[in-house]
C-alpha atoms as one frame of an Amber mdcrd trajectory, in Angstrom:
protein
  -0.017   0.145  -0.067   3.005   2.281   0.805   4.423   1.485  -2.432   1.190
   2.647  -4.003   0.890   5.987  -2.471   4.718   6.619  -3.279   4.034   5.966
  -6.870   1.229   8.343  -6.837   3.180  11.077  -5.114   5.975  10.910  -8.094
   3.620  10.529 -11.020   5.765  11.323 -14.073   4.730  14.678 -15.867   6.000
  13.232 -19.293   3.840  14.233 -22.095   3.560  11.157 -24.422   2.108  13.414
 -27.309   4.881  15.859 -27.061   7.481  13.043 -26.755   5.917  11.293 -29.838
   5.898  14.340 -31.856   9.720  15.039 -31.118  10.475  11.617 -32.091   8.757
  11.756 -35.245  10.158  15.301 -35.772  13.811  14.041 -35.398  13.030  11.094
 -37.753  11.808  13.669 -40.336  14.879  15.914 -39.987  16.808  12.782 -40.414
  15.130  12.043 -43.833  16.301  15.365 -44.998  19.898  14.060 -45.281  19.179
  11.512 -47.929  16.726  14.036 -49.580  19.705  16.509 -49.617  21.877  13.747
 -51.094  19.459  13.122 -53.919  18.884  16.875 -54.419  22.646  17.641 -54.567
  23.357  14.342 -56.329  21.070  15.163 -59.307  22.517  18.681 -59.683  26.143
  17.630 -60.246  27.874  15.934 -63.305  27.534  12.262 -63.493  31.297  11.876
 -62.863  30.902  13.290 -59.219  27.378  12.221 -58.166  28.502   9.492 -55.838
  31.191  11.827 -54.145  28.393  14.248 -53.476  26.075  11.794 -51.794  28.938
  10.336 -49.794  29.739  13.773 -48.566  26.322  14.254 -47.148  26.055  10.762
 -45.774  29.751  11.233 -44.227  28.534  14.351 -42.599  25.599  12.655 -41.141
  27.814  10.191 -39.545  30.629  12.442 -38.388  28.613  15.174 -37.096  26.230
  12.897 -35.185  29.032  11.465 -33.169  30.932  14.670 -32.782  27.404  16.191
 -31.310  27.087  13.439 -28.839  30.520  13.546 -27.672  30.946  17.469 -27.262
  28.871  19.477 -29.709  25.566  19.508 -27.632  27.399  20.591 -24.466  28.929
  23.489 -26.460  25.766  24.612 -27.488  23.582  23.891 -24.551  25.969  23.609
 -21.500  26.072  26.709 -19.110  27.426  29.604 -20.520  31.337  30.438 -20.093
  31.024  34.072 -20.399  29.439  36.765 -22.430  26.965  34.420 -24.099  29.550
  33.041 -26.672  29.868  29.454 -25.758  28.658  26.584 -23.482  30.715  24.574
 -21.129  32.067  21.813 -23.363  32.570  19.190 -20.433  29.012  19.614 -19.071
  27.165  17.067 -21.245  30.388  15.212 -22.399  29.091  12.345 -24.187  25.534
  13.101 -23.042  26.810  12.579 -19.353  23.983  13.389 -16.708  21.161  13.235
 -19.325  20.011   9.634 -19.281  18.097   9.424 -15.939  14.441   9.749 -16.208
  12.907  13.058 -15.080   9.475  12.947 -13.833   9.021  16.639 -14.070  10.119
  16.904 -17.796   7.571  17.095 -20.584   9.773  14.932 -22.701  13.302  13.154
 -22.284  16.061  15.643 -22.878  17.973  13.176 -24.956  15.223  13.356 -27.786
  15.807  17.239 -27.532  19.516  16.781 -27.931  19.541  14.537 -30.821  16.729
  16.620 -32.547  19.315  19.524 -32.297  22.100  17.399 -33.405  20.313  16.403
 -36.680  20.114  20.336 -37.180  23.965  20.456 -37.160  24.002  17.499 -39.727
  21.889  19.242 -42.064  23.818  22.651 -41.742  27.229  20.910 -42.363  25.841
  18.993 -45.146  24.586  21.941 -46.991  28.071  23.302 -47.313  29.139  20.262
 -49.391  27.112  21.889 -52.097  29.238  24.843 -52.399  32.544  22.693 -52.984
  31.077  19.941 -55.321  33.517  18.246 -57.835  36.693  19.227 -56.386  37.056
  18.098 -52.687  38.899  15.369 -51.003  36.493  13.047 -49.187  38.889  12.337
 -46.040  39.521  16.200 -45.613  35.931  16.723 -45.881  34.958  14.507 -43.042
  37.691  16.062 -40.850  36.244  19.568 -41.814  32.773  18.398 -40.848  33.721
  17.527 -37.277  36.090  20.497 -36.671  33.373  22.986 -38.221  30.640  21.301
 -36.019  32.731  22.078 -32.857  34.225  25.496 -33.822  31.409  27.140 -35.786
  28.058  25.433 -35.644  27.689  24.683 -31.797  28.983  28.332 -30.696  26.236
  29.848 -32.956  23.602  27.495 -31.906  24.546  28.412 -28.407  24.051  32.132
 -29.234  20.474  31.729 -30.518  18.940  28.754 -29.485  20.176  28.373 -25.751
  17.603  30.416 -23.625  18.446  31.138 -20.084  16.307  29.734 -17.387  16.653
  29.451 -13.690  20.398  29.165 -12.847  21.346  28.452 -16.424  22.681  31.203
 -18.438  22.309  30.834 -22.357  23.603  32.723 -25.548  23.791  36.279 -26.118
  21.459  36.496 -29.222  18.466  34.868 -27.672  18.801  36.374 -24.202  20.481
  40.001 -24.560  19.865  40.783 -28.150  16.526  39.170 -28.299  16.641  38.346
 -31.802  13.997  35.814 -33.165  14.954  32.689 -34.875  12.365  29.936 -34.916
  14.296  26.978 -36.708  17.497  28.233 -37.785  17.843  31.188 -40.139  21.040
  32.232 -38.319  22.483  29.090 -37.049  21.578  26.870 -40.067  20.832  29.122
 -43.210  23.066  32.239 -42.857  25.846  29.896 -41.222  25.859  27.334 -43.920
  25.739  29.902 -46.530  28.621  31.979 -45.381  30.511  28.888 -44.828  29.960
  27.616 -48.339  31.205  31.005 -49.668  34.349  30.995 -47.492  35.277  27.363
 -48.393  34.464  27.907 -51.966  36.841  30.850 -52.108  39.605  28.997 -50.514
  39.369  25.964 -52.827  38.891  27.946 -55.985  36.824  27.422 -58.949  36.194
  24.097 -60.783  38.391  23.427 -63.912  36.335  25.015 -66.837  34.059  27.117
 -64.515  32.388  29.844 -66.658  33.600  28.128 -69.547  32.351  24.437 -69.911
  28.771  23.503 -69.378  28.346  22.101 -66.014  24.475  21.183 -66.147  22.726
  18.902 -63.628  23.058  15.534 -64.843  19.664  13.976 -63.468  16.852  16.484
 -62.709  14.843  13.378 -61.800  16.930  12.921 -58.821  16.962  16.514 -57.969
  13.123  16.635 -57.875  12.859  13.615 -55.748  15.400  15.169 -53.304  13.350
  18.456 -53.201  10.225  16.510 -52.313  11.870  14.468 -49.475  13.594  17.870
 -48.291  10.033  19.650 -48.117   8.654  16.443 -46.280  11.405  16.502 -43.682
  11.222  20.197 -43.393   7.897  19.871 -41.517   9.859  17.970 -38.769  12.544
  20.848 -38.728  10.130  23.810 -38.490   6.998  22.376 -36.743   9.099  20.141
 -34.553  10.917  23.346 -33.315   7.619  24.143 -31.506   8.648  21.571 -28.993
   5.282  20.390 -28.472   2.263  19.117 -30.537   0.037  22.261 -30.115  -1.427
  25.325 -31.892   1.929  26.801 -32.565   3.250  23.645 -34.269   0.084  23.750
 -36.397   0.565  27.137 -37.419   4.180  26.625 -38.198   3.239  23.592 -40.258
   0.945  25.803 -42.478   3.363  28.387 -42.958   6.124  26.024 -43.948   3.674
  24.716 -46.603   2.705  28.004 -48.042   6.161  29.356 -48.121   7.477  26.365
 -50.170   4.542  26.770 -52.669   4.905  30.668 -53.066   8.658  30.287 -53.292
   8.206  27.944 -56.134   5.673  30.088 -58.066   7.902  33.249 -57.720  11.132
  31.447 -58.864   9.200  30.156 -61.990   7.804  33.671 -62.733  11.209  35.223
 -62.603  12.693  32.454 -64.797   9.543  32.787 -67.398  10.125  36.461 -67.565
  14.036  36.297 -67.674  14.646  33.181 -69.777  11.306  32.231 -71.522  10.924
  28.973 -69.672   9.758  27.645 -66.349  11.921  24.680 -65.513  11.862  21.746
 -63.136  15.329  22.937 -61.840  13.748  26.163 -60.939  10.839  24.606 -59.370
  13.070  22.589 -56.945  15.209  25.477 -56.248  12.239  27.607 -55.573  10.756
  25.346 -53.012  14.069  25.176 -51.251  14.418  28.861 -51.218  10.883  29.331
 -49.779  11.690  26.967 -46.969  14.973  28.511 -46.152  13.547  31.822 -45.621
  10.469  30.759 -43.754  12.674  28.584 -41.266  13.507  31.551 -38.953  10.088
  33.253 -39.625   7.517  30.247 -39.458   6.569  30.712 -35.704   6.251  34.495
 -36.122   4.169  35.356 -39.085   0.702  34.660 -40.110  -0.059  32.512 -43.115
  -0.193  35.658 -45.458   3.202  36.658 -44.034   4.366  33.200 -44.911   3.240
  33.530 -48.585   4.967  37.108 -48.695   8.111  35.294 -47.243   8.165  32.631
 -49.829   7.562  35.157 -52.861  10.108  37.492 -51.621  12.631  34.378 -51.198
  11.789  32.979 -54.401  12.165  36.307 -56.319  15.452  37.260 -54.719  17.332
  33.950 -54.710  16.515  33.194 -58.239  18.288  36.538 -59.155  20.955  36.094
 -56.576  22.273  32.771 -57.996  23.596  34.696 -61.128  25.985  36.743 -58.720
  28.705  33.869 -58.669  29.190  34.487 -62.500  29.478  38.332 -62.075  31.682
  38.361 -58.925  33.812  35.177 -59.922  33.381  32.719 -57.181  32.317  29.139
 -57.732  29.391  28.184 -55.469  28.827  24.957 -57.405  25.138  24.287 -56.229
  24.105  27.825 -55.234  24.564  27.352 -51.473  25.206  31.058 -51.274  22.517
  32.166 -53.681  19.741  30.014 -51.709  20.830  29.541 -48.345  22.906  32.643
 -47.455  20.497  34.914 -49.278  17.285  33.010 -48.342  18.501  32.876 -44.653
  19.121  36.724 -44.563  15.672  37.332 -46.275  13.870  35.162 -43.594  15.879
  36.392 -40.676  15.499  40.066 -41.547  12.104  40.108 -42.672  10.824  38.972
 -39.173  11.513  42.664 -38.353   8.952  43.408 -40.750   6.303  40.999 -40.804
   6.226  39.418 -37.361   2.691  39.726 -35.753   1.448  39.345 -32.221  -1.392
  37.300 -33.727   1.235  34.426 -33.520   4.074  35.676 -31.527   4.944  38.175
 -28.609   6.191  41.015 -30.828   4.995  43.094 -33.898   7.318  43.845 -36.808
   7.671  47.307 -38.521   4.615  46.582 -40.881   2.307  45.773 -37.823   3.193
  48.917 -35.910   5.885  47.414 -34.128   8.583  50.102 -35.234  12.312  49.388
 -36.204  13.285  47.706 -32.815  12.919  44.200 -33.819  14.201  44.925 -37.386
  17.558  46.314 -35.838  17.979  43.191 -33.703  17.463  40.950 -36.600  19.874
  42.855 -38.766  22.765  42.615 -35.810  21.886  38.911 -35.584  22.315  38.178
 -39.478  25.480  40.417 -39.587  27.119  38.718 -36.499  26.404  35.220 -37.922
  27.757  35.943 -41.147  30.882  37.588 -40.134  31.894  34.873 -37.489  31.031
  31.988 -39.964  32.874  33.526 -42.800  36.086  34.202 -41.120  36.154  31.207
 -38.875  35.400  28.808 -41.882  37.852  30.424 -44.020  40.575  30.157 -41.327
  39.783  26.496 -40.957  39.644  25.595 -44.592  42.972  27.355 -45.289  44.383
  25.289 -42.424  43.303  22.117 -44.021  44.357  23.050 -47.454  47.871  24.014
 -46.366  48.247  20.719 -44.032  46.542  17.829 -45.610  45.017  19.379 -48.733
  41.507  20.007 -49.254  41.225  20.105 -52.920  41.902  17.193 -55.291  44.609
  17.175 -57.859  43.592  18.862 -61.068  44.171  15.486 -62.888  41.767  13.704
 -60.655  39.242  16.398 -61.002  39.363  16.177 -64.748  38.814  12.353 -64.672
  35.966  12.581 -62.352  35.906  12.134 -58.362  33.827   9.147 -58.212  36.272
   7.072 -59.886  39.424   8.375 -58.409  38.178   8.860 -54.772  35.686   6.107
 -54.479  36.573   3.374 -57.235  33.019   3.501 -58.387  30.835   5.076 -60.940
  27.181   5.808 -60.731  26.102   4.509 -63.905  27.672   1.503 -65.682  26.066
   1.596 -69.177  28.844  -0.389 -70.896  27.799  -4.093 -71.870  31.260  -5.473
 -71.183  30.840  -4.946 -67.624  27.030  -5.215 -67.150  26.056  -7.783 -64.712
  29.522  -8.136 -62.939  29.700  -8.238 -59.285  32.777  -6.281 -58.570  33.524
  -8.120 -55.245  33.446 -11.438 -56.767  34.597 -11.044 -60.308  33.519 -10.488
 -64.062  30.719 -12.838 -64.962  29.891 -13.852 -61.486  26.280 -12.869 -62.105
  25.956 -16.114 -64.094  24.566 -19.272 -62.202  27.173 -22.007 -61.510  26.227
 -25.579 -62.244
């Protein structure tokens, strides 16, 4: 009898609905990695599609391990001073996080790995800026170091809110900038890093002279669809509950993807005379990128305006690489940096108290929040660009970051991975490489 009363006295407060939603959201964010692999894989030439996919899957493996070991602690550990970085030893290897907390709505481990998958996507996005010319081993090392040195600190700035004795990052708590699901930590961060590492590695052989068209737009469209599906976990999961806010975010995410697609196609039609599948896929992603920071602060009408603005501006911005002379292979800068800036800054214009606790300029809130958003966007860009450039230069000068030009000309799939994505030659068709030529034939 005593045992029964004791059990009632410590009845767990675990919200199974919220916990289930976070588990599903984390799985949706994980799906974005293979989605991105398809999206990027279709956009590169046929001689480097496997390398592109391997860079994304490699980032998934490395960043997840690094995040559990030390990344989460840097991002969400107690602040070491000025809101810049969390204590890297506090949650080392998820230490102290495994015990059941009867007062928590959901286990902290699912929140931690949900955030870790944000880091995975952020790092994987950078791969698109340096396609066709990157050493795979150096890329894996870069992915781990960048997570610790760049992503985790920025995540601490914007995602770690102070509570009780815990002190979080400066953007969230002192600056009070708004970023619902990663306009600064994910989009601007990956775009600025992509620009930095693309400048360090230099242009691909033949950039601006030879055609470098996507080799398989079917893969790209499949990838865009998977990314869109996973993005609902990314954004709506960031509500950290299965509630009204998550529903609003879900609707806003859908609308921004749709209007981003339409705006991009309209610009293409007016500019080039054609509405392309490549433009449709890119427009969806541009709208999703821009709504990521704003999805929890704008109305559905605001979300449509965010998608239209991002689709139009990003479709124009991707041409900057030819005018300015940097080789951002798969338009990470044009879509994620520019789209992230649009989404982060537009919060200061379109935020509404119908959804959140602050009004933007167009809703009578003045320029106060707009100024905060500009500071957050500028600080993230500056830190990410400089830190990434220094890291990339260090790797290039020591172990080498870019493949030899002969290997680049031959195609990185065959040189780096001893594989090709497509075997269209009758002489090798049906062979099983681990057993030998002709092994597909049944033996007597």
